[in-house]
DSSP file (Angstrom, degrees, kcal/mol; ACC not computed):
  #  RESIDUE AA STRUCTURE BP1 BP2  ACC     N-H-->O    O-->H-N    N-H-->O    O-->H-N    TCO  KAPPA ALPHA  PHI   PSI    X-CA   Y-CA   Z-CA
    1    1 A M              0   0    0      0, 0.0     2,-0.1     0, 0.0   132,-0.1   0.000 360.0 360.0 360.0 142.6    0.0    0.0    0.0
    2    2 A E        -     0   0    0      1,-0.1     2,-0.2     0, 0.0     0, 0.0  -0.420 360.0-103.7 -71.4 148.6    1.2    3.5   -0.7
    3    3 A S        -     0   0    0     -2,-0.1     2,-0.3     1,-0.1    -1,-0.1  -0.507  35.1-117.8 -73.0 140.9    2.0    5.7    2.2
    4    4 A L        +     0   0    0     -2,-0.2   125,-2.6    -3,-0.1     2,-0.4  -0.634  34.4 175.5 -80.6 133.7   -0.6    8.4    3.0
    5    5 A K  E     +A  128   0A   0     -2,-0.3     2,-0.3   123,-0.2   123,-0.2  -0.943   8.2 166.0-140.8 117.3    0.5   12.0    2.7
    6    6 A L  E     -A  127   0A   0    121,-2.9   121,-2.6    -2,-0.4     2,-0.4  -0.933  20.3-156.6-131.9 153.9   -2.0   14.8    3.2
    7    7 A M  E     -A  126   0A   0     -2,-0.3     2,-0.4   119,-0.2   119,-0.2  -0.983   6.4-158.1-128.2 143.0   -1.9   18.5    3.8
    8    8 A A  E     +A  125   0A   0    117,-2.7   117,-2.4    -2,-0.4     3,-0.1  -0.985  23.2 159.6-124.3 126.9   -4.6   20.7    5.5
    9    9 A L        +     0   0    0     -2,-0.4   114,-0.4   115,-0.2     2,-0.3   0.379  69.7  21.5-122.6  -1.9   -4.9   24.4    4.9
   10   10 A D  S  > S-     0   0    0    112,-0.1     4,-2.4     1,-0.0     5,-0.2  -0.920  91.7 -86.2-153.4 178.4   -8.5   25.0    6.0
   11   11 A G  H  > S+     0   0    0     -2,-0.3     4,-1.7     1,-0.2     5,-0.1   0.851 123.3  52.9 -62.0 -37.3  -11.2   23.4    8.1
   12   12 A D  H  > S+     0   0    0      2,-0.2     4,-1.2     1,-0.2    -1,-0.2   0.918 110.8  47.3 -65.3 -43.2  -12.5   21.2    5.3
   13   13 A D  H  > S+     0   0    0      1,-0.2     4,-2.0     2,-0.2     3,-0.4   0.914 109.7  54.0 -61.6 -42.3   -9.0   19.8    4.7
   14   14 A L  H  X S+     0   0    0     -4,-2.4     4,-2.8     1,-0.2    -1,-0.2   0.846 102.0  58.3 -63.7 -33.5   -8.6   19.3    8.5
   15   15 A A  H  X S+     0   0    0     -4,-1.7     4,-1.8     2,-0.2    -1,-0.2   0.873 106.3  49.0 -62.8 -36.8  -11.8   17.2    8.6
   16   16 A I  H  X S+     0   0    0     -4,-1.2     4,-1.5    -3,-0.4    -2,-0.2   0.925 111.9  47.7 -67.9 -44.9  -10.3   14.8    6.0
   17   17 A V  H  X S+     0   0    0     -4,-2.0     4,-1.5     1,-0.2    -2,-0.2   0.908 109.3  55.6 -60.6 -41.8   -7.1   14.5    8.0
   18   18 A S  H  X S+     0   0    0     -4,-2.8     4,-1.0     1,-0.2     3,-0.3   0.901 103.4  54.0 -58.1 -43.1   -9.2   14.0   11.2
   19   19 A A  H  < S+     0   0    0     -4,-1.8     3,-0.3     1,-0.2    -1,-0.2   0.876 110.2  47.1 -60.5 -37.5  -11.0   11.0    9.5
   20   20 A H  H  < S+     0   0    0     -4,-1.5    29,-0.3     1,-0.2    -1,-0.2   0.749 115.1  46.1 -75.8 -23.6   -7.6    9.4    8.8
   21   21 A M  H >< S+     0   0    0     -4,-1.5     3,-2.2    -3,-0.3    69,-0.2   0.471  79.8 126.9 -97.7  -3.3   -6.4   10.0   12.3
   22   22 A Q  T 3< S+     0   0    0     -4,-1.0    25,-0.5    -3,-0.3    69,-0.2  -0.340  82.0  10.1 -57.5 131.6   -9.5    8.8   14.1
   23   23 A D  T 3  S+     0   0    0     67,-2.8    -1,-0.3     1,-0.3     2,-0.2   0.622  88.2 154.1  71.2  17.0   -8.6    6.1   16.6
   24   24 A A  E <   -B   90   0A   0     -3,-2.2    66,-3.0    66,-0.6     2,-0.4  -0.523  32.0-147.6 -68.3 142.7   -4.9    6.7   16.3
   25   25 A V  E     +BC  89  45A   0     20,-2.1    20,-3.1    64,-0.2     2,-0.3  -0.905  23.3 165.1-115.4 145.6   -3.0    5.8   19.5
   26   26 A F  E     -B   88   0A   0     62,-2.3    62,-3.1    -2,-0.4     2,-0.3  -0.984  35.3-112.1-153.1 158.8    0.1    7.5   20.8
   27   27 A K  E >   -B   87   0A   0     16,-0.3     3,-2.4    -2,-0.3    60,-0.2  -0.735  29.9-122.6 -91.5 146.2    2.3    7.8   23.9
   28   28 A V  G >  S+     0   0    0     58,-2.2     3,-1.5    55,-0.4    56,-0.2   0.849 113.3  63.0 -54.8 -35.5    2.3   11.2   25.7
   29   29 A G  G 3  S+     0   0    0     55,-2.6    -1,-0.3     1,-0.3    56,-0.1   0.596  89.2  69.6 -67.2 -10.6    6.1   11.1   25.1
   30   30 A D  G <  S+     0   0    0     -3,-2.4    13,-1.9    54,-0.2     2,-0.5   0.268  78.8  97.5 -91.4  11.5    5.5   11.2   21.3
   31   31 A I  E <   -D   42   0A   0     -3,-1.5     2,-0.4    11,-0.2    11,-0.2  -0.862  52.2-179.7 -98.5 131.2    4.2   14.8   21.5
   32   32 A T  E     -D   41   0A   0      9,-2.7     9,-2.7    -2,-0.5     2,-0.4  -0.987   9.1-179.2-131.1 145.2    6.6   17.6   20.7
   33   33 A F  E     -D   40   0A   0     -2,-0.4     7,-0.2     7,-0.2     3,-0.1  -0.974  11.2-165.7-142.6 128.3    6.2   21.3   20.6
   34   34 A S  E  >> -D   39   0A   0      5,-2.9     4,-1.7    -2,-0.4     5,-1.5  -0.897   4.2-172.1-110.7  98.7    8.8   23.9   19.7
   35   35 A P  T  45S+     0   0    0      0, 0.0    -1,-0.2     0, 0.0     3,-0.0   0.893  85.2  52.8 -59.2 -40.3    7.5   27.3   20.9
   36   36 A K  T  45S+     0   0    0      1,-0.2    -2,-0.0    -3,-0.1    36,-0.0   0.909 118.8  34.6 -63.3 -42.0   10.3   29.2   19.2
   37   37 A G  T  45S-     0   0    0      2,-0.1    33,-0.4    -3,-0.1    -1,-0.2   0.573 103.2-128.7 -88.9  -9.8    9.7   27.5   15.8
   38   38 A G  T  <5 +     0   0    0     -4,-1.7    33,-2.4     1,-0.2     2,-0.5   0.860  60.1 141.6  66.2  35.3    5.9   27.3   16.3
   39   39 A H  E   < -D   34   0A   0     -5,-1.5    -5,-2.9    30,-0.2     2,-0.4  -0.948  29.7-177.2-120.2 127.0    5.9   23.6   15.4
   40   40 A F  E     +DE  33  68A   0     28,-2.5    28,-3.0    -2,-0.5     2,-0.3  -0.964   9.0 178.7-118.3 136.3    3.8   20.9   17.0
   41   41 A A  E     -DE  32  67A   0     -9,-2.7    -9,-2.7    -2,-0.4     2,-0.4  -0.990  14.0-168.5-140.0 149.8    4.1   17.2   16.1
   42   42 A L  E     -DE  31  66A   0     24,-2.3    24,-2.4    -2,-0.3     2,-0.5  -0.972   9.3-156.1-138.5 119.3    2.5   14.0   17.2
   43   43 A A  E     + E   0  65A   0    -13,-1.9   -16,-0.3    -2,-0.4     2,-0.3  -0.839  30.9 160.4 -94.4 132.0    3.8   10.6   16.2
   44   44 A A  E     - E   0  64A   0     20,-2.9    20,-2.8    -2,-0.5     2,-0.8  -0.921  48.5-113.1-146.5 166.0    1.0    7.9   16.4
   45   45 A N  E     -CE  25  63A   0    -20,-3.1   -20,-2.1    -2,-0.3     2,-0.2  -0.904  43.6-159.1-103.0 102.1   -0.1    4.5   15.3
   46   46 A R  E     - E   0  62A   0     16,-2.5    16,-2.1    -2,-0.8     2,-0.4  -0.578  17.0-121.0 -88.0 145.8   -3.1    5.3   13.1
   47   47 A F  E     - E   0  61A   0    -25,-0.5     2,-1.8    -2,-0.2    14,-0.2  -0.690  27.3-124.6 -79.1 134.2   -5.8    2.8   12.2
   48   48 A V    >   +     0   0    0     12,-2.5     3,-1.4    -2,-0.4     4,-0.4  -0.566  40.0 168.3 -86.0  81.0   -5.9    2.4    8.4
   49   49 A W  G >   +     0   0    0     -2,-1.8     3,-1.2   -29,-0.3    -1,-0.2   0.808  67.2  69.8 -63.6 -30.6   -9.6    3.3    8.0
   50   50 A E  G 3  S+     0   0    0      1,-0.3    -1,-0.3    -3,-0.2    -2,-0.1   0.670 106.8  38.9 -66.5 -13.8   -9.3    3.6    4.2
   51   51 A K  G <  S+     0   0    0     -3,-1.4     2,-1.1     9,-0.1    -1,-0.3   0.416  94.4  91.2-109.7  -1.4   -8.7   -0.2    4.0
   52   52 A A    <   +     0   0    0     -3,-1.2    -1,-0.1    -4,-0.4     7,-0.1  -0.749  40.1 157.3 -98.8  89.8  -11.3   -1.2    6.7
   53   53 A N        -     0   0    0     -2,-1.1    -1,-0.2    -3,-0.0    -4,-0.0   0.315  62.3-107.6 -97.4   8.7  -14.5   -1.7    4.8
   54   54 A G  S    S+     0   0    0     -3,-0.1    -2,-0.1     1,-0.1    85,-0.0   0.272 108.1  82.2  86.2 -13.1  -16.2   -4.0    7.3
   55   55 A Q  S    S+     0   0    0      2,-0.0     2,-0.1     0, 0.0    -3,-0.1   0.554  70.1  98.1 -97.8 -10.8  -15.7   -7.1    5.2
   56   56 A R        -     0   0    0      1,-0.1     3,-0.1    -5,-0.1    -4,-0.0  -0.396  57.8-156.4 -81.5 154.4  -12.1   -7.8    6.2
   57   57 A K  S    S+     0   0    0     -2,-0.1     2,-0.3     1,-0.1    -1,-0.1   0.572  83.7  47.3 -99.1 -15.9  -11.0  -10.2    8.8
   58   58 A T        -     0   0    0     80,-0.0     2,-0.3    77,-0.0    79,-0.1  -0.934  67.8-165.4-125.6 151.7   -7.7   -8.4    9.4
   59   59 A Y  E     - F   0 136A   0     77,-0.8    77,-3.1    -2,-0.3     2,-0.3  -0.830  11.0-134.2-129.8 167.3   -7.1   -4.7    9.9
   60   60 A E  E     - F   0 135A   0    -12,-0.3   -12,-2.5    75,-0.3     2,-0.3  -0.889  10.6-165.9-127.3 154.1   -4.0   -2.5    9.8
   61   61 A R  E     -EF  47 134A   0     73,-2.2    73,-2.1    -2,-0.3     2,-0.3  -0.946  12.3-165.6-126.7 154.3   -2.2    0.2   11.7
   62   62 A R  E     -EF  46 133A   0    -16,-2.1   -16,-2.5    -2,-0.3     2,-0.3  -0.989  27.2-110.8-138.3 146.7    0.6    2.4   10.4
   63   63 A R  E     +E   45   0A   0     69,-0.7    67,-2.9    -2,-0.3    68,-1.1  -0.631  49.3 168.4 -74.4 133.3    3.1    4.7   12.1
   64   64 A A  E     -EF  44 129A   0    -20,-2.8   -20,-2.9    -2,-0.3     2,-0.4  -0.963  28.5-144.1-145.4 158.6    2.3    8.3   11.1
   65   65 A V  E     -EF  43 128A   0     63,-2.4    63,-2.1    -2,-0.3     2,-0.5  -0.996   7.5-165.7-126.9 131.2    3.2   11.8   12.1
   66   66 A I  E     -EF  42 127A   0    -24,-2.4   -24,-2.3    -2,-0.4     2,-0.4  -0.971  16.6-176.6-112.1 131.5    0.8   14.8   12.1
   67   67 A S  E     -EF  41 126A   0     59,-2.7    59,-2.3    -2,-0.5     2,-0.4  -0.958  14.3-159.3-132.2 148.6    2.5   18.2   12.4
   68   68 A F  E     -EF  40 125A   0    -28,-3.0   -28,-2.5    -2,-0.4     3,-0.3  -0.986   7.1-160.0-125.7 134.2    1.2   21.7   12.6
   69   69 A K  S    S+     0   0    0     55,-2.6    55,-0.4    -2,-0.4    53,-0.3  -0.686  70.8  37.9-104.6 165.0    3.2   24.9   11.8
   70   70 A R  S    S+     0   0    0    -33,-0.4    51,-2.6   -32,-0.3     2,-0.5   0.867  74.2 159.9  63.3  40.0    2.4   28.4   12.9
   71   71 A V  E     -G  120   0A   0    -33,-2.4    49,-0.2    -3,-0.3    -1,-0.2  -0.836  23.0-174.6 -95.5 124.3    1.4   27.3   16.4
   72   72 A R  E     -     0   0A   0     47,-3.4     2,-0.3    -2,-0.5    48,-0.2   0.826  66.1  -6.6 -87.2 -35.1    1.5   30.1   19.0
   73   73 A A  E     -G  119   0A   0     46,-1.1    46,-2.8   -35,-0.1     2,-0.4  -0.988  55.0-149.1-158.6 157.9    0.7   28.0   22.1
   74   74 A V  E     +G  118   0A   0     -2,-0.3     2,-0.3    44,-0.2    44,-0.2  -0.999  17.6 170.8-133.2 135.5   -0.4   24.5   23.3
   75   75 A R  E     -G  117   0A   0     42,-2.1    42,-3.3    -2,-0.4     2,-0.3  -0.960   9.3-167.5-137.9 160.4   -2.4   23.6   26.3
   76   76 A S  E     -G  116   0A   0     -2,-0.3     2,-0.4    40,-0.2    40,-0.2  -0.966  15.2-155.9-146.4 160.8   -4.0   20.4   27.4
   77   77 A A  E    S+G  115   0A   0     38,-2.6    38,-2.6    -2,-0.3     3,-0.1  -0.997  84.7  16.2-135.3 135.4   -6.4   18.7   29.8
   78   78 A G  S    S+     0   0    0     -2,-0.4     2,-0.5    36,-0.2    36,-0.2   0.679  98.3 108.5  77.6  17.0   -6.3   15.1   30.8
   79   79 A V        -     0   0    0     36,-0.1     2,-0.9     9,-0.0    -1,-0.2  -0.957  52.7-161.2-129.6 112.0   -2.7   14.8   29.6
   80   80 A D    >   -     0   0    0     -2,-0.5     3,-2.2     1,-0.2     6,-0.2  -0.817   2.6-163.1 -94.7 103.6    0.1   14.4   32.2
   81   81 A R  T 3  S+     0   0    0     -2,-0.9     3,-0.2     1,-0.3    -1,-0.2   0.716  86.6  64.3 -61.3 -21.7    3.3   15.3   30.4
   82   82 A S  T 3  S+     0   0    0      1,-0.2     2,-0.8    -3,-0.1    -1,-0.3   0.632  91.0  68.4 -77.0 -11.9    5.4   13.7   33.1
   83   83 A R    X   +     0   0    0     -3,-2.2     3,-1.9     1,-0.2   -55,-0.4  -0.629  62.7 169.0-105.4  72.1    3.8   10.3   32.3
   84   84 A S  T 3  S+     0   0    0     -2,-0.8   -55,-2.6     1,-0.3   -54,-0.2   0.684  71.1  55.8 -63.2 -21.3    5.5    9.9   28.9
   85   85 A D  T 3  S+     0   0    0    -57,-0.2    -1,-0.3   -58,-0.2     2,-0.1   0.492  77.0 117.8 -91.3  -3.3    4.5    6.2   28.6
   86   86 A D    <   -     0   0    0     -3,-1.9   -58,-2.2    -6,-0.2     2,-0.5  -0.417  61.5-136.1 -62.2 137.2    0.7    6.9   29.0
   87   87 A V  E     -B   27   0A   0    -60,-0.2     2,-0.3   -59,-0.1   -60,-0.2  -0.842  22.7-173.3-101.3 132.1   -1.2    5.8   25.9
   88   88 A K  E     -B   26   0A   0    -62,-3.1   -62,-2.3    -2,-0.5     2,-0.5  -0.851  15.5-139.9-120.2 157.1   -3.9    8.1   24.5
   89   89 A S  E     -B   25   0A   0     -2,-0.3    22,-2.5    22,-0.2     2,-0.5  -0.979  13.8-138.8-121.2 128.9   -6.4    7.6   21.7
   90   90 A L  E     +BH  24 110A   0    -66,-3.0   -67,-2.8    -2,-0.5   -66,-0.6  -0.738  21.4 175.9 -88.5 125.4   -7.3   10.4   19.3
   91   91 A L  E     -     0   0A   0     18,-3.3     2,-0.3    -2,-0.5    19,-0.2   0.839  60.1 -20.5 -94.9 -41.1  -10.9   10.7   18.4
   92   92 A A  E     - H   0 109A   0     17,-1.4    17,-2.6   -70,-0.1     2,-0.4  -0.993  45.5-129.0-164.1 160.0  -11.0   13.8   16.2
   93   93 A L  E     - H   0 108A   0     -2,-0.3     2,-0.4    15,-0.2    15,-0.2  -0.981  30.9-174.5-114.6 131.0   -9.4   17.1   15.1
   94   94 A R  E     - H   0 107A   0     13,-2.4    13,-3.2    -2,-0.4     2,-0.5  -0.977  15.4-147.9-130.3 143.5  -11.6   20.2   15.2
   95   95 A Y  E     - H   0 106A   0     -2,-0.4    11,-0.2    11,-0.2    -2,-0.0  -0.940  11.2-175.9-110.9 128.5  -10.9   23.7   14.0
   96   96 A L  E     - H   0 105A   0      9,-3.2     9,-2.6    -2,-0.5     5,-0.1  -0.924  19.2-145.8-122.1 102.9  -12.5   26.7   15.8
   97   97 A P  E     - H   0 104A   0      0, 0.0     2,-0.9     0, 0.0     7,-0.3  -0.342  13.6-125.6 -68.8 148.7  -11.8   30.0   14.1
   98   98 A D  S >  S-     0   0    0      5,-2.8     3,-1.9    -2,-0.0     2,-0.3  -0.853  75.0 -50.2 -89.3 107.0  -11.3   33.2   16.1
   99   99 A G  T 3  S-     0   0    0     -2,-0.9     0, 0.0     1,-0.3     0, 0.0  -0.475 128.9  -8.5  64.6-124.9  -13.8   35.5   14.5
  100  100 A E  T 3  S-     0   0    0     -2,-0.3    -1,-0.3     1,-0.2    -2,-0.0   0.589 109.1-172.3 -79.8 -11.6  -13.3   35.5   10.7
  101  101 A G  S <  S+     0   0    0     -3,-1.9    -1,-0.2     1,-0.1     3,-0.1  -0.282  70.5 158.4  79.5-176.4  -10.1   33.4   11.0
  102  102 A P  S    S+     0   0    0      0, 0.0    21,-0.2     0, 0.0    -1,-0.1  -0.999  91.6  64.9 -82.0  -6.3   -7.7   32.3    9.7
  103  103 A D  S    S+     0   0    0     -5,-0.2    -5,-2.8    19,-0.1     2,-0.3  -0.397  70.6 105.9 -73.8 157.3   -6.3   32.3   13.3
  104  104 A G  E     -HI  97 120A   0     16,-2.2    16,-2.5    -7,-0.3     2,-0.4  -0.965  63.5 -54.4 170.7-154.9   -8.1   30.0   15.8
  105  105 A K  E     -HI  96 119A   0     -9,-2.6    -9,-3.2    -2,-0.3     2,-0.5  -0.948  27.4-156.7-121.6 138.6   -7.9   26.9   17.8
  106  106 A V  E     -HI  95 118A   0     12,-2.4    12,-2.9    -2,-0.4     2,-0.5  -0.979  18.2-156.3-110.6 120.9   -7.2   23.3   16.6
  107  107 A E  E     -HI  94 117A   0    -13,-3.2   -13,-2.4    -2,-0.5     2,-0.8  -0.851  10.8-159.2-100.3 129.3   -8.6   20.8   19.1
  108  108 A L  E     -HI  93 116A   0      8,-3.3     8,-1.9    -2,-0.5     2,-0.5  -0.917  20.9-153.1-102.0 103.0   -7.2   17.3   19.3
  109  109 A V  E     -HI  92 115A   0    -17,-2.6   -18,-3.3    -2,-0.8   -17,-1.4  -0.671  11.4-162.5 -86.5 125.1  -10.1   15.5   21.1
  110  110 A L  E >   -H   90   0A   0      4,-2.6     3,-1.0    -2,-0.5   -20,-0.2  -0.742  24.4-101.7-108.0 153.0   -9.0   12.4   23.0
  111  111 A S  G >  S+     0   0    0    -22,-2.5     3,-0.7    -2,-0.3   -22,-0.2  -0.351 106.0  39.2 -65.5 154.3  -11.0    9.5   24.4
  112  112 A G  G 3  S-     0   0    0      1,-0.2    -1,-0.2   -24,-0.1   -24,-0.0   0.582 133.4 -70.0  79.7   9.6  -11.7    9.7   28.1
  113  113 A G  G <  S+     0   0    0     -3,-1.0    -1,-0.2     1,-0.3    -2,-0.2   0.444  92.8 137.4  90.7   0.1  -12.4   13.4   27.9
  114  114 A G    <   -     0   0    0     -3,-0.7    -4,-2.6   -36,-0.2     2,-0.3  -0.340  28.1-175.1 -76.6 162.5   -8.8   14.6   27.3
  115  115 A M  E     -GI  77 109A   0    -38,-2.6   -38,-2.6    -6,-0.2     2,-0.4  -0.984  22.3-155.7-157.6 145.8   -7.9   17.4   24.9
  116  116 A I  E     -GI  76 108A   0     -8,-1.9    -8,-3.3    -2,-0.3     2,-0.5  -0.996  19.8-161.0-119.1 128.8   -4.9   19.1   23.4
  117  117 A V  E     -GI  75 107A   0    -42,-3.3   -42,-2.1    -2,-0.4     2,-0.5  -0.951   3.2-161.0-118.1 125.7   -5.6   22.6   22.1
  118  118 A L  E     -GI  74 106A   0    -12,-2.9   -12,-2.4    -2,-0.5     2,-0.8  -0.905  11.2-147.2-104.0 127.0   -3.3   24.4   19.6
  119  119 A D  E     -GI  73 105A   0    -46,-2.8   -47,-3.4    -2,-0.5   -46,-1.1  -0.857  33.0-173.8 -91.1 110.3   -3.5   28.2   19.3
  120  120 A V  E     -GI  71 104A   0    -16,-2.5   -16,-2.2    -2,-0.8   -49,-0.2  -0.803  40.6-145.8-115.9 148.5   -2.7   28.7   15.6
  121  121 A E  S    S-     0   0    0    -51,-2.6     2,-0.3     1,-0.3    -1,-0.1   0.834  91.2 -28.9 -70.5 -34.2   -2.1   31.6   13.3
  122  122 A C  S    S-     0   0    0    -52,-0.4     2,-0.6   -53,-0.3    -1,-0.3  -0.942  82.2 -75.9-167.5 170.0   -3.8   29.6   10.6
  123  123 A I        +     0   0    0   -114,-0.4     2,-0.2    -2,-0.3   -53,-0.1  -0.721  54.5 152.8 -82.2 121.1   -4.2   25.9    9.7
  124  124 A E        +     0   0    0     -2,-0.6   -55,-2.6   -55,-0.4     2,-0.3  -0.687  21.0 153.4-146.2  88.4   -1.0   24.5    8.2
  125  125 A A  E     -AF   8  68A   0   -117,-2.4  -117,-2.7   -57,-0.2     2,-0.4  -0.861  25.4-165.1-124.2 152.1   -0.9   20.8    8.9
  126  126 A Q  E     -AF   7  67A   0    -59,-2.3   -59,-2.7    -2,-0.3     2,-0.4  -0.997   2.0-165.9-134.6 140.7    0.6   17.7    7.4
  127  127 A L  E     +AF   6  66A   0   -121,-2.6  -121,-2.9    -2,-0.4     2,-0.4  -0.997  17.4 169.1-123.1 129.6   -0.1   14.0    7.9
  128  128 A A  E     -AF   5  65A   0    -63,-2.1   -63,-2.4    -2,-0.4     2,-0.2  -0.990  34.0-127.3-144.0 132.8    2.4   11.4    6.6
  129  129 A D  E     - F   0  64A   0   -125,-2.6   -65,-0.3    -2,-0.4  -126,-0.1  -0.575  23.7-175.0 -70.0 139.3    2.8    7.7    7.1
  130  130 A T  E     +     0   0A   0    -67,-2.9     2,-0.3    -2,-0.2   -66,-0.2   0.408  57.0  22.5-120.0  -0.1    6.4    7.1    8.2
  131  131 A G  E    S-     0   0A   0    -68,-1.1    -1,-0.1     1,-0.1    -2,-0.0  -0.926  85.8 -70.9-155.3 178.1    6.6    3.3    8.3
  132  132 A G  E     -     0   0A   0     -2,-0.3   -69,-0.7     1,-0.1     2,-0.2  -0.148  51.2 -99.9 -72.6 170.2    5.1    0.0    7.1
  133  133 A A  E     - F   0  62A   0    -71,-0.2     2,-0.3  -132,-0.1   -71,-0.2  -0.576  33.0-171.1 -90.7 153.0    1.8   -1.5    8.1
  134  134 A W  E     - F   0  61A   0    -73,-2.1   -73,-2.2    -2,-0.2     2,-0.2  -0.956  35.5 -86.4-138.1 160.8    1.2   -4.2   10.6
  135  135 A E  E     - F   0  60A   0     -2,-0.3     2,-0.3   -75,-0.2   -75,-0.3  -0.449  36.6-143.7 -71.4 132.3   -1.9   -6.2   11.5
  136  136 A A  E     - F   0  59A   0    -77,-3.1   -77,-0.8    -2,-0.2     3,-0.1  -0.724  13.7-131.1 -91.8 146.1   -4.2   -4.6   14.1
  137  137 A S  S    S-     0   0    0     -2,-0.3     2,-0.3     1,-0.1    -1,-0.1   0.787  78.1 -12.7 -70.3 -27.1   -5.9   -7.0   16.5
  138  138 A S  S    S-     0   0    0    -80,-0.0    -1,-0.1     3,-0.0   -80,-0.0  -0.985  75.3 -83.2-163.5 168.9   -9.4   -5.6   15.9
  139  139 A L        -     0   0    0     -2,-0.3   -80,-0.0     1,-0.1    -2,-0.0  -0.686  58.1-104.7 -77.7 130.8  -11.6   -2.8   14.5
  140  140 A P        -     0   0    0      0, 0.0     2,-0.4     0, 0.0    -1,-0.1  -0.317  38.2-154.3 -58.9 140.4  -11.8    0.1   16.9
  141  141 A R        -     0   0    0     -3,-0.0     2,-0.3     3,-0.0    -3,-0.0  -0.901   4.3-155.4-118.0 146.4  -15.1    0.2   18.8
  142  142 A H    >   -     0   0    0     -2,-0.4     3,-2.6     1,-0.0     2,-0.1  -0.862  36.9 -85.8-118.1 154.4  -16.8    3.3   20.2
  143  143 A I  T 3  S+     0   0    0     -2,-0.3    -1,-0.0     1,-0.3     0, 0.0  -0.374 119.3  26.6 -56.9 130.4  -19.4    3.5   23.0
  144  144 A G  T 3         0   0    0     -2,-0.1    -1,-0.3    -3,-0.0    -3,-0.0   0.275 360.0 360.0  96.3 -10.2  -22.8    3.0   21.5
  145  145 A D    <         0   0    0     -3,-2.6    -2,-0.1     0, 0.0     0, 0.0   0.499 360.0 360.0 -72.6 360.0  -21.5    0.9   18.5
């Protein structure tokens, strides 16, 4: 399978990236932020939804990195940065413009009520697979499924 590479420059683009990152799992230690450079990155094991059509008996995950440029600040709730081995699951990415935009907030919504909020000048994000695929043990399930 070809590696996924996407770029997001607006809310519609970010919604597509969000769909590909839904149910990605990551360790808290895989989060990086460079305040001076305005760069935020998250390395995760994303579930390969584009190959999961419900008819398969096996599913895949791939190592991927999502990065955001032009980030002014990062804050979080439900994420203890001192616990670098804690595993979190990403549910969605949401963009909330400040007024007319393009500046605003990008929310990384985590399962269990956690959240990471990026204060951005504008949306400038990239998602790229960085490694090969491996078999996932099951299809992710959500409460109510």
